[in-house]
N, C-alpha and C positions, 0 to 999 in steps of 0.2 A: 571606461574606468576601471584604473587602478587594481585592487584587491589583496594586501599584505596580511603577512601571516608572521607572528613577535613569540616568545618568549611565552611573553604575559597574560594576554587577551586576543579571539581569536577575529579582531578585527574585517579579515571579507568577509562577514555571515549580514551584515553594515546590504552587502556589494549582492548578496544571491536577491533574485527573484524570484518567485515561489507562480510554476511554471501554470501556467493561465492556457487556456485555451479564448481563437480569437472569433467577438462576439458571436460573428454573422454565421464562423459554426455550434453553437447553440441550441439553433433553436431544433438543427437536426444531430441528436448524438445520441449514444450508445454507450451499452455496461454490458461489461464482456463478467463473464464470472467464471472461475473456476474453477472445473467438478475434480472435488481430490481424494475422491474415491473411483474418478470413473472417466475416457477417453478427450474429454472432453469440455467447450468452451462453447457456454448456449450467449447469446446474444439477447441485450433485452433494448428494445427501442426505446427509449424515456418521453418520449412524445405518442407510442397509443398504451405509453404498460404494457410492453404482452411481449414475447420471444416469438421472434423470424428471423431461428437462422442455432446453428453452431458450429463448432469448428474442425473437427475430428484435429487428436494430436499426440498424446501420447499415453499412458494407460498412468494418472495419479499426475494430473496437474499442479503448478503446489508455486510457486511464480506469476503475473497477470504482468507485465508491460508493455504500454504502446505512445508513442509515436507522436507530441503534437499536434499533425496532421488529422491519424487514422488509419496513416493506407499501411502502416505496419505495427504490425500486434507479433513480441517477446512472448512464450512459455519456456518453463525450465520444469520438463518433465521427471519422476521422480524414478518408475519403474528404469528405464532403460542412460541414464545420467543425461543431459538432453539438455541443449536449449532450442528449440524452435523458433526461426523467422516464418512469420504467415503474413498474407496479399494480400490484409483485408477484403483487397474486394473480387480479387479471384475466388478467397478464403481456402487457398492455397500453400502448405507450405514447402516455401523455397532454396532453402533452410535450415542443417541441422549440425551442431555445431556440439563432442561428442564434449563432456567435463565428467571430475576426475572423481564425481562423487554425487552424492546423493544434493542437491538444487534446491533451492528455496526461493526467496523472495525477491524478483528480478530487479531492476533496476536502469535505464537509457537516457542516454543525454540527448538535451532538447534535439539536436542535429544526428543525431541514431549514431553517431562515431564508434558509443563505446556502450554495450549493457555489462553489467558488473553487476556478480553472481555468489552470494552466499554460499559456497559448500558444505552442509552444513555436517558432517561423518570426514573430516577430510585436516576440516580445523583451520583453512584459508577462504579467499574469498576470490574469485575470478577474475578476471574486466579481457570481454566476449572483445577486438575487433571481426566490427560491423561488415566492412563493408572484406575486408579477410575473413570470414566464417573461422574465427583463431580466439583459440587467451592467447596471451598471447600479455599478461603477467600475473602470478599468482602471489598475492601476502596473508607469511601467517597469520591467523584469525582464532580465541577460544571463544567454539559455540558459528559460531557467524548466523545468523536465522536471516535478516529481512535489512533489502534494500531499501536506501530514498532516494532519489535523488529530485530538486528543489527550484530545479529549471537555471541551473549553471552545468555548461557544459566543461570544466573546470575540476568543480566536488561533487562527489559523493553521500551520500551517508551510510554503515553497515551499523548492525549492532551488532556487539560481541554477548549472551549471555554468560557466559562463562570468567566475563572481567568486570563485566556489570556498567558495561559500561559500549555509549557510543563510538564508533573511532567518525573521521573524515578524511579519507582516502580523498588527495589531486590529482587526478592524473593526468596532465602534463609531467611530474614527476615520478607516478607507475608509482607512490608512496603517504606512507599514514600524514597529515601532519597537523593532526591534531586527536588524546581521546577523552574525551569527556563523558565522567563519574557521574549514574545516574537514578545509584543509589535502591539497588537489586534488583533484579536478572528481568532483562530488558525485555514484553516484548512485542507489535511494536506502537510506534511515534511519528507522533507530523509538529510541524518545524511550522515559527508565528508569522504571516507577511514578513516583520520583515527583521527578517532568517536571526532574531535574540532570546526569545525562548521556544525553551525546548516540550512540551508534553510524554509522555511516556510511559503505556505500561510498568506495570512490573510483576515478576510471584506474587503468588501470596496481599494481595496484596484489590481494593473492588475499585474502585480507582485509579490512580496516576500520579507520578511524581510529577513535578513541574522543576526543571533548568531555566539559569542561563545558561549563553550557548559560549560569550564572553567571557565571563571571568566562567569557564570549567565546572558550576557548581551546583546541586541540586536549593533548589531556596524555597520549599514548598513542599507539602505532604497533604494531598488531597484521598482524603477516602471519602468515599459517598453510604448513600445511604443505603439500607435494605430491607425485601420486605420480608427471606429469608435467609432463620441464621444462621442456616449450614448447604452449601454444595450441595445436588446429585451425583452422583456419578457421572459421571459425562465418557460419553463416544468415543467423540473427540476429540481433543483437551485430558494434557495433563492435572491432574487436579491442588495444582497447585495456581490456575489460574483463571481468575475470577473475572478477566475483563481481560480477551484480545482482541479490540477493535480499538478508534479513534481516528475523527476529522472535524478539520475545523470545519468552521463556513466559511466564503471569500474575503467575509470583513477581517477574518482574524473574531468577530467577537460571541460565540460559544461556538463547544466545543463539546461531541456525542462521545459518546461513551458505551458502550452496549457491556452490557451486566447477566453473565452465564448466571449469576445466583436467582439472579428473582426474568430470565426473558423476559426484557426489552432494551432500551433502550436510554442512559442518563442523560440532563439535559447543562451543565457547565455556563454558568458565565463566565465569563474574560473579567470584565469589569466589575463588579461588583464580587469577582472570589466566590459566591454561591453556585447548588443545584437549583436551577429552577422550575422546572420536567421533566417528568418518565413517562414516559412512549413506551404500553408492549407492541413484544415484536414478535415472529414465530420460534419452536427451540432450541437455544444452543445461537446464540448472533456472536457474531461473528466479526467479520472486515467490514466496516465503515467507507463509503464515499458519503461528495453530497455534487450536484452540481451546480457549473460554474455561476453560476444565474442564483443561486443559493434554494434550489424550489425547490428539492426535494435530494433527503434523507437515501438512502441505502442500504439495506443493512446482511448480508447471510447468511441463513439461517442454516447452520451445517443440519441441525433434529427433523429437519423437517425437509428437506431437502428446496428451499424457493428461495426465497427472495424476500424481506419488506420495502413496499415503496412508502417513503413516510413525506406528509405536510411536508415544510422546515417554516411556515410561518400557526402556522393550529397546530399543527405538531401532536394531528392525526392517521395514523395508519392505511395512505386510502388505500390502497393494495395490493396481496401476495402476487409474485410469479416462481409458478413452479420451476426448475429447471433441473441441469443435472447432478447428478448424486452426494452429497459436501461438501452443496461450495463454501469456501473460503471467500479468496481473497479478489479484488471484483476490480476496475478500469474503468474507468468517463474517455470516452475521448469520439469527436468528430466520426459520424460517419461515413467510410469508403467514399468516395468520389471520383464515377469512373469516366475514363475519359472522353470524347464525341466519337475521334472515331474509332472505341472498345462500346458503344454506347451503338456504333449505328452495325456494325455487322452481324 
């Protein structure tokens, strides 16, 4: 299948497949939780819903992403401006790439070739060649924040808070392929399974924007209800951040959105365009991920140093797992598998 980019439409979107995990691996799944005020990544076994270990990195882990196989973990570390490459079997760092400034949320291509790293204080997004363990391209961008790969080895998204847009990078050309206005200062964002719709949290909005990707325009502003009229002083987010997490259910029917106003997550039904539920979490709900089978919704809680695990069907929190200090970024992947020769040693 070939994808074409024209000046009038972003037709590549219909060619992108969202990130998926092998069905056989879904029963043995690990949740990786970055510590934004610590030096580790906590690991939660999604079978037992218990903490099973941690990976030491460097102080202030900001970005967390994994290859689909779960064999390699990539971490961006703010304290020393590095990208760490971790072997998840040994849980040891096997590579360190020096970056030009303070790195934010990273994204890796499915083939493990490239990792995209926004440099918040440098006004660039850096592309790291993983086999060569070096930065091979820096692209200018105003206040980059989060990178997102939706299952493509060619294209990756990165948010520009300074330009109120999400930009698309063509990794073959090492250049921008599109600039998509989102109607505000973008925070987290997700893409629909068909690649045509983007849901974007923006500053000063208790809700999100809905963006038509091929047409590059905002089609709806959704403001969620709230139980509190004013936002309490936040410990780890700016006061213009009313939500800092979104996740789509695997079938694309539900959008789960964190609320810093209410210490909860709201559920938006895509087909009806309505908010249909609200689920309490710990304090300071942040990043959200949903297991590939759609069973569990995981929410990092910055102010209580834990992760809420929510049953998506009953919309009830089933447990809260204590993790490292000020958890933010989350990532799911199959638990690493040791080869038989290693296991026999």
